[in-house]
C-alpha positions in Angstrom: -17.6 4.9 -24.9 -15.2 2.1 -25.0 -13.2 3.3 -28.3 -13.0 6.6 -26.3 -11.2 5.1 -23.3 -8.9 3.1 -25.4 -7.9 6.1 -27.5 -6.8 8.3 -24.6 -3.9 5.9 -23.5 -3.0 5.5 -27.1 -2.9 9.4 -27.9 -0.3 9.3 -24.6 1.6 6.9 -25.9 2.0 8.5 -29.3 2.4 11.7 -27.9 5.6 10.8 -25.8 6.8 8.3 -28.1 7.3 10.9 -31.0 9.0 13.4 -28.5 11.6 10.5 -27.7 11.8 9.6 -31.4 12.5 13.3 -32.5 14.8 14.0 -30.0 17.0 11.0 -31.5 16.1 11.6 -35.1 17.3 15.5 -35.1 20.5 17.3 -33.9 18.7 19.7 -31.8 20.1 19.1 -28.7 17.9 19.1 -25.4 20.9 18.5 -22.9 19.6 15.1 -21.8 15.9 16.1 -21.3 14.5 14.0 -24.3 17.4 12.1 -25.2 17.5 10.2 -21.8 13.7 10.0 -21.6 12.3 6.4 -20.8 8.5 5.3 -21.5 7.1 2.5 -19.8 4.0 0.5 -20.1 2.8 -1.8 -17.7 -0.5 -4.0 -18.5 -2.1 -5.4 -15.3 -4.9 -7.8 -15.1 -6.3 -8.3 -11.6 -9.3 -10.6 -10.7 -10.3 -10.8 -6.7 -12.7 -12.4 -4.6 -13.6 -12.1 -1.0 -17.1 -14.0 0.8 -18.0 -13.5 4.4 -21.0 -14.4 6.1 -20.8 -11.1 8.2 -21.2 -9.1 5.1 -24.1 -11.8 4.0 -25.9 -11.1 7.1 -25.6 -6.9 6.2 -27.1 -8.1 2.6 -23.8 -7.9 1.1 -22.9 -11.0 -1.2 -19.4 -12.1 -2.7 -17.3 -9.4 -3.3 -16.2 -10.2 -7.3 -14.3 -8.1 -9.6 -12.1 -8.6 -12.3 -10.4 -5.5 -14.2 -7.6 -4.9 -16.8 -5.2 -1.7 -16.2 -2.8 -0.1 -18.5 -0.3 2.4 -16.8 1.9 4.6 -18.7 4.7 6.1 -17.2 7.0 8.7 -18.9 10.3 9.7 -17.0 12.2 12.6 -18.8 16.0 12.9 -18.6 17.5 15.6 -16.6 18.0 18.9 -18.5 21.7 19.7 -17.6 21.9 17.1 -14.7 19.3 19.3 -12.8 15.6 19.6 -13.9 12.9 17.3 -15.3 9.4 16.1 -15.8 7.5 13.0 -15.2 4.1 11.9 -16.3 1.8 8.7 -15.9 -1.9 8.1 -17.3 -3.6 5.2 -15.8 -6.6 3.5 -17.6 -9.0 0.8 -16.1 -11.0 -1.3 -18.2 -14.2 -3.3 -16.6 -14.0 -7.0 -17.5 -16.5 -8.3 -15.0 -18.3 -7.2 -11.6 -21.0 -8.8 -9.6 -23.4 -6.5 -7.5 -21.3 -6.1 -4.6 -17.9 -5.6 -6.6 -17.1 -2.2 -4.7 -15.3 -3.9 -1.8 -12.3 -5.0 -3.8 -11.5 -1.4 -4.7 -10.7 -2.1 -8.4 -13.3 -0.2 -10.6 -14.9 2.7 -10.0 -18.3 2.6 -7.9 -20.7 4.8 -9.7 -24.0 5.0 -7.9 -23.6 1.4 -7.4 -22.8 0.3 -11.0 -19.1 -0.7 -11.9 -17.4 1.1 -14.5 -13.7 1.7 -15.7 -11.9 5.1 -15.4 -9.2 7.0 -17.0 -6.9 9.8 -15.1 -3.2 11.3 -15.1 -1.9 9.5 -12.4 1.3 11.4 -11.7 2.5 14.8 -13.1 5.3 16.4 -11.3 8.3 18.7 -11.8 11.9 17.5 -10.5 14.9 19.1 -9.5 18.0 17.5 -8.4 21.7 18.3 -7.1 24.5 15.6 -6.5 27.9 16.1 -5.2 29.9 13.0 -4.5 28.1 10.7 -2.1 25.6 13.5 -1.2 22.2 14.3 -3.0 19.3 16.3 -2.6 16.0 16.2 -5.0 12.8 17.8 -4.9 9.6 16.9 -6.5 6.6 19.1 -6.9 3.0 17.6 -8.3 1.0 14.3 -8.7 3.2 11.6 -7.4 3.4 8.2 -5.8 4.4 8.2 -2.2 5.1 4.2 -1.7 5.9 3.4 2.2 7.0 7.3 2.6 7.0 8.4 6.1 3.4 7.7 7.4 2.0 7.5 4.0 1.5 5.3 1.5 0.0 4.1 -1.9 -1.6 0.7 -3.0 0.1 -1.0 -5.8 -1.6 -4.3 -5.7 -4.9 -3.0 -7.6 -5.5 -2.3 -11.7 -4.3 1.5 -10.6 -2.2 2.6 -8.1 -3.1 5.6 -5.8 -1.1 9.1 -6.0 -0.7 12.4 -3.7 -0.7 15.6 -4.5 2.2 17.8 -3.0 5.9 18.6 -2.7 8.6 16.1 -1.5 12.3 16.2 -0.7 14.9 13.6 -0.6 18.5 14.2 0.6 21.1 12.0 1.6 24.8 11.5 2.7 26.8 8.3 3.0 24.9 6.3 5.6 22.4 8.7 6.6 19.1 10.0 4.5 16.0 11.9 4.9 12.7 12.4 3.4 9.6 14.9 3.9 6.6 15.6 2.2 3.6 18.1 2.2 0.4 17.1 0.6 -3.3 18.4 0.1 -5.1 16.0 -2.0 -5.5 11.9 -2.8 -6.5 10.1 -5.7 -7.8 6.5 -4.9 -7.0 3.3 -6.8 -10.4 2.8 -7.9 -11.4 6.4 -9.2 -10.5 9.1 -11.1 -11.6 11.7 -8.8 -8.9 14.2 -6.8 -10.3 14.7 -3.3 -9.2 16.5 -0.1 -9.0 15.1 3.3 -11.8 14.9 6.0 -11.9 14.1 10.0 -13.6 10.7 10.3 -16.9 11.7 12.3 -18.1 15.5 11.7 -16.4 15.4 7.7 -14.7 18.8 8.6 -11.7 19.7 6.1 -7.9 18.9 7.1 -5.8 21.5 5.1 -2.8 19.2 4.5 -0.8 16.4 5.9 3.1 16.5 6.5 5.4 13.6 6.6 9.1 12.9 7.3 11.5 10.1 8.0 15.4 9.9 8.7 17.5 6.7 8.0 20.9 5.2 9.3 21.8 2.4 7.0 25.6 1.5 8.4 25.7 -1.6 6.1 23.7 -3.1 3.3 22.4 -5.5 5.8 20.8 -2.9 8.3 18.5 -0.2 8.3 16.8 1.9 11.3 14.6 4.6 10.4 12.5 7.2 12.6 8.9 8.3 10.8 6.5 10.8 12.1 3.8 12.5 10.3 0.6 15.0 11.2 -2.7 15.6 9.9 -3.2 18.9 10.7 -4.6 19.7 14.0 -6.1 15.9 13.8 -3.6 13.2 14.2 0.0 12.8 14.8 2.0 9.4 14.4 5.6 8.5 15.2 7.2 5.2 14.7 10.8 3.3 14.6 11.5 0.6 12.0 14.4 -1.6 12.2 15.5 -4.5 10.2 18.5 -6.5 9.9 20.2 -9.3 8.2 23.0 -11.2 10.2 24.7 -13.5 7.7 25.6 -16.9 8.9 27.4 -18.0 5.9 27.5 -17.6 2.4 24.1 -19.0 1.9 22.6 -18.9 5.1 20.8 -15.5 6.9 18.9 -14.6 10.2 16.1 -11.9 9.5 15.7 -9.2 12.5 12.7 -6.7 11.9 10.7 -4.6 14.5 8.4 -1.6 14.6 6.7 0.6 17.0 4.4 3.0 16.0 2.3 5.7 18.5 -1.0 7.6 17.6 -1.8 10.6 19.6 -5.2 12.5 18.8 -4.9 16.4 18.6 -7.2 19.3 18.7 -9.8 18.1 16.2 -9.4 14.4 17.1 -12.9 13.1 17.8 -12.3 9.8 19.2 -15.0 8.4 17.4 -12.9 5.7 15.7 -9.9 3.4 16.5 -9.0 5.0 19.9 -9.9 7.5 22.3 -7.0 9.7 22.9 -3.7 7.3 21.7 -2.9 4.0 20.5 0.5 1.9 20.2 1.4 -1.0 18.1 4.7 -3.1 18.5 5.7 -6.1 16.3 9.0 -8.1 16.2 9.9 -11.0 13.8 12.7 -13.5 13.5 13.5 -15.1 10.2 15.8 -17.5 8.7 17.2 -18.1 5.1 18.9 -21.1 3.8 19.5 -21.1 0.3 16.1 -21.1 -1.6 14.3 -21.6 1.6 13.1 -18.7 4.0 10.6 -19.2 7.2 10.0 -17.0 10.2 7.6 -16.4 13.4 6.2 -12.8 14.6 4.7 -11.5 17.4 2.6 -8.2 17.8 0.6 -6.3 20.8 -1.6 -3.3 20.2 -2.9 -1.0 22.9 -5.8 1.3 21.8 -8.7 2.2 24.4 -12.0 3.1 22.9 -14.7 4.4 25.3 -17.8 2.5 24.8 -16.4 0.1 21.8 -13.6 -2.3 20.8 -10.5 0.3 20.3 -7.9 -0.4 17.2 -4.9 1.0 15.7 -6.1 3.2 13.0 -3.0 3.9 11.1 -4.4 6.2 7.9 -4.4 10.0 8.5 -8.4 10.8 8.0 -10.9 10.4 5.4 -9.5 10.3 1.8 -5.9 8.9 3.3 -3.8 5.9 3.0 -1.1 5.3 5.7 1.7 3.4 6.0 2.0 0.6 8.4 4.6 -2.1 7.9 3.3 -4.8 10.3 2.5 -8.3 9.6 -0.7 -7.5 11.8 -2.3 -5.9 8.8 -3.3 -9.4 7.2 -4.7 -10.6 4.1 -8.0 -11.1 5.5 -8.2 -9.6 9.2 -6.5 -6.8 10.7 -4.9 -8.1 14.2 -4.5 -4.4 15.8 -7.5 -4.4 18.1 -7.4 -3.3 21.7 -5.1 -5.7 23.9 -4.7 -8.0 20.8 -1.6 -10.0 20.7 -0.8 -11.6 17.2 1.4 -14.7 16.4 2.7 -14.8 12.6 4.1 -17.8 10.6 5.2 -17.9 7.2 7.3 -20.0 4.8 8.5 -19.7 1.4 10.6 -21.8 -1.0 11.9 -20.8 -4.4 11.7 -24.0 -6.7 13.7 -22.2 -9.3 14.4 -18.4 -10.3 11.3 -18.5 -12.0 8.7 -19.9 -9.3 8.2 -19.3 -5.5 5.3 -20.6 -3.4 4.9 -19.8 0.3 2.8 -20.4 3.1 1.2 -17.9 6.1 -0.8 -18.1 9.2 -1.9 -15.6 11.4 -3.5 -16.1 15.0 -4.8 -13.2 17.1 -5.7 -13.3 20.9 -5.8 -11.5 24.3 -8.9 -8.7 22.8 -11.6 -8.3 25.0 -15.0 -6.7 24.7 -17.2 -6.6 28.0 -15.1 -9.3 29.4 -15.5 -11.7 26.9 -12.4 -12.7 25.0 -12.0 -12.5 21.3 -10.1 -14.6 18.6 -9.4 -14.4 15.2 -7.2 -16.3 12.6 -6.4 -17.0 9.1 -4.1 -18.9 6.9 -3.4 -19.1 3.0 -0.8 -19.8 0.5 0.2 -18.2 -2.6 2.6 -18.8 -6.0 4.7 -16.5 -8.0 6.2 -17.4 -11.2 8.3 -14.7 -13.3 9.6 -16.9 -16.4 12.9 -15.6 -18.2 11.4 -16.6 -21.6 8.8 -13.5 -21.0 10.9 -10.6 -19.9 8.8 -8.2 -17.7 6.1 -10.5 -17.1 4.9 -12.2 -13.8 1.8 -13.9 -12.5 0.7 -14.2 -8.7 -1.9 -16.0 -7.3 -3.2 -16.3 -3.5 -6.0 -17.7 -1.8 -6.9 -18.7 2.1 -10.3 -18.7 4.6 -10.3 -16.0 7.6 -12.0 -16.3 10.8 -13.1 -13.6 13.0 -16.2 -12.0 14.9 -19.4 -11.0 13.8 -20.3 -6.8 14.1 -23.7 -5.4 15.3 -23.3 -1.2 14.7 -19.7 -1.8 14.1 -19.2 -3.4 17.6 -18.5 -7.3 18.3 -21.8 -9.2 18.3 -21.6 -11.3 21.8 -24.0 -14.2 22.5 -27.2 -13.5 24.9 -25.1 -15.1 27.7 -22.1 -12.9 27.2 -19.8 -16.1 27.2 -18.5 -15.9 23.7 -19.3 -14.3 20.2 -20.9 -15.1 17.0 -17.8 -16.4 14.7 -17.6 -15.0 11.0 -15.6 -16.7 8.0 -14.8 -16.3 4.4 -12.5 -16.8 1.8 -10.5 -14.4 0.0 -7.9 -14.3 -2.9 -6.9 -13.2 -6.4 -5.2 -13.5 -9.4 -2.7 -11.0 -10.8 -0.6 -10.8 -14.3 1.6 -7.9 -15.2 3.5 -7.4 -18.1 5.9 -4.3 -18.2 7.9 -3.1 -21.2 9.6 -0.2 -22.3 9.1 1.8 -25.3 12.2 3.4 -27.3 
């Protein structure tokens, strides 16, 4: 079985490599389709750990998993500068996993047993048109949609997630727009292709549609409006802004903000996240000077839920992954509960062009459950190394503790006198090594 898993990616490499070699070796022209094609291999080694006494109470120990991924990406050239085909093969091998590995989303969970997997991650046709600074592109098939409208994929695991559908992109000058219509999703830790379902009753959701419009008057500024709907289930809108204000050749002020609004539609059951609607807002002020960057952010969430503590649910149903570009999406906790405010501090220092280290901290306050105040926080640090001597190689490592509240039946566990709550605490972190190179 191991030999079979290793053989499939090699066959994939050999097939596309032979096609590229043939295009260069023979005088048969393909109008740029093969001549301008590219093949990239990315090797990712990822180890992740999470411990939490809330999980221990539920009989779940530390979550520990280690995986090796091989991502094989082929991009064709444009036939007559118009059409092309791209494809990706993802292969993930198990290096280590304990009994409670599943929470790290690195390896396939097959009836409680960890195993590797192989799958075609991307396979899509593409069409483009360009005229001066105007362009239009269309893509159809399985593809990554990274921070695309209200949708997203994860790239921090051994393999990324992908969507099946159609996306379109267009732009002219300082204006650009993108849209997508998707019907299935493949997660980062499994080969299956799954449809979308409602959270409580498991009713099928036919499709998700999303779009965004952006205005970038300068290279230092961008304003984006996003919107999306999971059919008859959940509607989301948002406004994202980011500005860099130069103060000198090596000094900048950073301004970023976002506002998101959720509203349940006809099929929304109000069973998770919020009853009818929810809002989230954040604002960030940062400062850059030469190799140093630091900043502070604040966020506020309103998400009323009957008979529970509400939160801003940012996915679009089961088997989906939503975009949420807010520091309230913490490394250990999510600071998006009803009434919760959050303060976020960060700093990073680039010691050299190759080495960077940083620290961060989140503190959430203001949420209340049965008149009891809830607080949570976390802090941590990370290092990043991208040596010039090994082109395409990078290493990232980050660790830190987090503190929140324990849950009983999905609700905060209060003390008998209701004056406070039972505190949960844990430690999380991971190490990722990546090596990316092209085959010619």
